[in-house]
C-alpha positions in Angstrom: 0.0 0.0 0.0 2.9 2.4 0.8 5.7 0.4 -0.8 6.0 2.5 -4.0 6.1 5.8 -2.0 9.1 4.6 0.0 10.8 2.8 -2.8 10.2 -0.7 -1.5 9.6 -3.9 -3.5 7.6 -5.6 -0.7 6.2 -4.9 2.8 9.1 -4.7 5.2 7.2 -5.2 8.5 4.9 -8.2 7.9 4.2 -10.0 11.1 4.6 -13.5 9.5 7.8 -15.4 10.6 9.7 -14.9 7.3 13.3 -15.9 8.0 14.8 -13.6 5.4 13.6 -10.6 7.5 15.1 -12.0 10.7 17.4 -9.4 12.2 20.2 -11.3 14.0 20.9 -9.3 17.1 23.7 -10.8 19.2 21.0 -12.5 21.3 19.1 -13.9 18.3 22.3 -15.1 16.7 23.4 -16.8 19.9 20.0 -18.5 20.2 20.0 -19.7 16.6 23.6 -21.0 16.9 22.8 -22.9 20.2 19.8 -24.6 18.7 21.7 -25.5 15.6 24.5 -26.8 17.9 22.1 -29.0 19.8 20.9 -30.6 16.6 24.3 -31.1 14.8 25.9 -32.4 18.0 22.9 -34.6 18.7 22.3 -33.3 22.2 18.8 -34.8 22.5 16.8 -31.8 23.8 17.0 -28.0 23.7 14.7 -25.2 24.9 14.4 -21.5 23.8 12.3 -19.3 26.0 11.4 -15.6 25.7 8.6 -13.1 26.2 5.9 -12.7 23.6 6.9 -11.1 20.3 10.7 -11.5 20.7 11.1 -13.6 17.5 11.3 -17.2 18.7 9.2 -18.5 15.9 11.2 -16.6 13.2 14.4 -18.1 14.7 12.9 -21.6 14.4 12.1 -21.0 10.8 15.7 -19.7 10.2 16.9 -22.8 12.0 15.0 -25.0 9.5 16.8 -23.3 6.6 20.1 -24.4 8.1 19.0 -28.1 8.2 19.8 -30.1 5.0 16.6 -31.9 4.1 18.7 -34.8 2.8 20.1 -35.4 6.2 17.2 -34.3 8.4 13.5 -35.2 8.8 11.7 -32.3 10.6 8.5 -32.6 12.5 7.0 -29.1 13.2 4.2 -28.9 15.7 2.7 -25.4 15.9 -0.4 -26.3 17.9 0.8 -28.3 20.8 -2.4 -28.5 22.8 -2.5 -32.3 22.4 -2.9 -35.3 24.5 0.1 -37.7 24.7 -1.6 -40.0 22.2 -2.5 -37.2 19.8 1.2 -35.9 20.1 2.4 -39.4 19.1 0.0 -39.6 16.2 1.1 -36.2 14.9 4.8 -37.1 15.1 4.2 -40.4 13.3 2.0 -38.7 10.7 4.6 -36.1 9.8 7.2 -38.8 9.6 5.0 -40.6 7.0 3.7 -43.3 9.2 0.0 -42.8 9.9 -1.6 -45.2 12.4 -5.0 -45.8 14.0 -3.4 -47.3 17.1 -4.5 -45.8 20.5 -2.4 -48.0 22.8 0.6 -46.1 24.1 2.9 -49.0 24.0 2.0 -49.8 20.4 2.6 -46.2 19.4 5.9 -46.0 21.2 7.0 -49.2 19.4 5.8 -47.8 16.0 7.7 -44.6 16.6 10.8 -46.4 17.6 10.7 -48.5 14.5 10.2 -45.3 12.3 13.2 -43.6 14.0 15.3 -46.7 13.4 14.4 -46.6 9.8 15.4 -42.9 9.5 18.7 -43.6 11.4 19.5 -46.5 9.0 18.9 -44.1 6.1 21.3 -41.6 7.6 18.5 -39.1 8.5 18.3 -37.3 11.8 14.8 -36.7 13.1 14.1 -33.2 14.7 10.9 -32.6 16.5 10.3 -28.9 16.9 7.4 -27.8 19.1 6.5 -24.1 18.9 4.3 -22.4 21.6 5.3 -25.3 23.9 4.2 -23.3 26.9 0.6 -24.0 25.8 1.0 -27.7 26.6 -1.3 -28.2 29.6 -0.7 -31.8 30.6 2.4 -32.9 32.5 1.7 -36.3 31.0 2.5 -34.8 27.5 5.8 -33.5 28.8 6.5 -36.8 30.3 5.7 -38.6 27.0 8.2 -36.3 25.3 10.8 -37.2 27.8 10.2 -40.9 27.2 10.6 -40.4 23.5 14.2 -39.3 24.2 14.8 -42.8 25.4 14.7 -43.8 21.8 18.4 -43.9 21.2 21.3 -46.1 20.1 24.3 -46.7 22.3 26.1 -43.6 20.9 23.3 -41.2 19.8 19.7 -40.1 20.2 17.3 -41.2 17.5 15.4 -37.9 17.9 16.3 -34.3 18.8 13.6 -32.4 20.6 13.4 -28.6 20.3 11.0 -26.7 22.6 10.1 -23.0 22.0 7.8 -21.1 24.2 7.1 -18.1 26.4 8.7 -17.7 29.8 6.1 -19.8 31.6 7.5 -22.8 29.7 10.5 -22.9 32.2 8.5 -23.6 35.4 6.4 -26.2 33.5 9.5 -28.0 32.4 10.9 -27.8 35.9 7.8 -29.7 37.2 8.9 -32.6 35.1 12.4 -33.2 36.6 13.3 -36.1 34.3 12.7 -33.9 31.2 14.3 -30.8 32.8 17.5 -32.8 33.3 17.5 -34.0 29.7 17.5 -30.5 28.2 21.2 -30.1 27.3 20.9 -26.6 25.7 18.7 -23.8 27.0 18.5 -20.1 26.1 16.4 -17.2 27.2 15.8 -14.6 24.5 16.1 -10.9 25.6 14.5 -7.8 24.0 16.4 -5.5 21.6 18.3 -2.4 22.8 17.6 1.0 21.3 20.5 0.6 18.9 19.4 -2.8 17.9 15.9 -1.5 17.3 17.3 0.9 14.7 19.4 -1.8 13.2 16.4 -4.1 12.9 14.3 -1.5 11.2 17.2 -0.7 8.8 17.7 -4.4 8.1 14.0 -5.0 7.2 13.8 -1.9 5.1 16.9 -2.9 3.1 15.7 -6.5 2.7 12.4 -5.1 1.3 14.3 -3.1 -1.3 14.9 0.3 0.3 17.8 2.0 -1.3 17.8 5.4 0.3 21.0 6.8 1.7 19.5 7.2 5.2 16.7 5.4 7.0 13.4 7.2 6.8 13.2 6.9 10.6 15.1 9.6 12.5 16.9 8.7 15.8 14.1 10.3 17.7 11.6 8.1 16.0 13.6 5.0 16.8 13.7 6.1 20.4 9.9 6.4 20.5 9.5 3.0 18.9 11.8 1.4 21.4 10.0 3.1 24.3 6.7 1.8 23.1 7.8 -1.7 22.1 10.2 -2.5 25.0 12.5 -4.0 22.3 10.0 -6.6 21.2 10.5 -7.1 17.4 6.8 -7.8 16.8 5.7 -4.5 18.3 8.6 -2.7 16.6 7.4 -4.0 13.3 3.8 -3.0 14.0 4.7 0.5 15.0 7.1 1.0 12.0 4.5 -0.4 9.6 1.9 2.1 10.8 4.4 4.9 10.6 5.3 4.2 7.0 1.6 4.2 6.1 1.0 7.5 7.8 4.1 9.0 6.3 3.0 8.0 2.8 -0.5 9.4 3.4 0.9 12.7 4.6 3.7 12.6 1.9 6.4 13.0 4.5 10.1 12.7 3.6 11.0 11.0 6.9 9.4 9.8 10.1 10.5 12.0 13.0 9.9 11.7 16.7 6.8 13.8 16.7 5.1 11.8 13.9 6.2 8.5 15.6 4.8 9.6 18.9 1.4 10.4 17.2 1.3 7.1 15.5 2.1 5.3 18.7 -0.6 7.2 20.6 -3.1 6.0 18.0 -1.9 2.4 18.4 -2.2 2.6 22.2 -5.7 4.1 22.0 -6.8 1.3 19.6 -5.4 -1.3 21.9 -7.2 0.2 24.9 -10.5 0.3 23.0 -10.1 -3.4 22.0 -9.3 -4.3 25.6 -12.4 -2.5 26.9 
């Protein structure tokens, strides 16, 4: 809608988890590398936690780009509100082994057989569970822990990656056997003011912006960071609205005053929706 006005080839601040728009702050890069390390070194289980809107899902999509599909079979679960049996069915289904069995022992044996088949073909299975904090049943966490028992003498047959909001940590801690199995864990932090500016610049350039300077002034960046608290999702939302307003008003840049006004409208709309 505003792309041509700002010289863009596509929207720079979409809220979808497109990995090409991921700005790798030091924290985001560390998180990505640690998850990749957990898989390539066959550590069994890893966990990435962080507050809402910090980019965990986008990191996971970038991680998948790093995994060679010839050597990896990935199970991606984005709606983890499942019973233990449903979880097993979903994993088996994504690995190409649908089943109607309901007995847990049968399902475990079927999964073990499938994992052995992948192992013999030289393929490493990665089960990535997004929004894992939504898992309600401790029994489901316990089932995931038991799946880690599927291993050869020298390696796990499956790597488990859990991503979720901060409440995931205490949930995992309530299942000590699983908590002890998580070899790699990382808590994602918000962006600083400087990183907020760098993220906006990165997304603009990725979307085709070729101007000498960012359309956002330092004062505008400060306003965005104050509003967002350094959360990439809120940064994107505020910047997107600002570019739209700037195009409508035919501005040459987004200054602090304009950004403050845009954020005030956002806050008022949020308050109306919450009322």
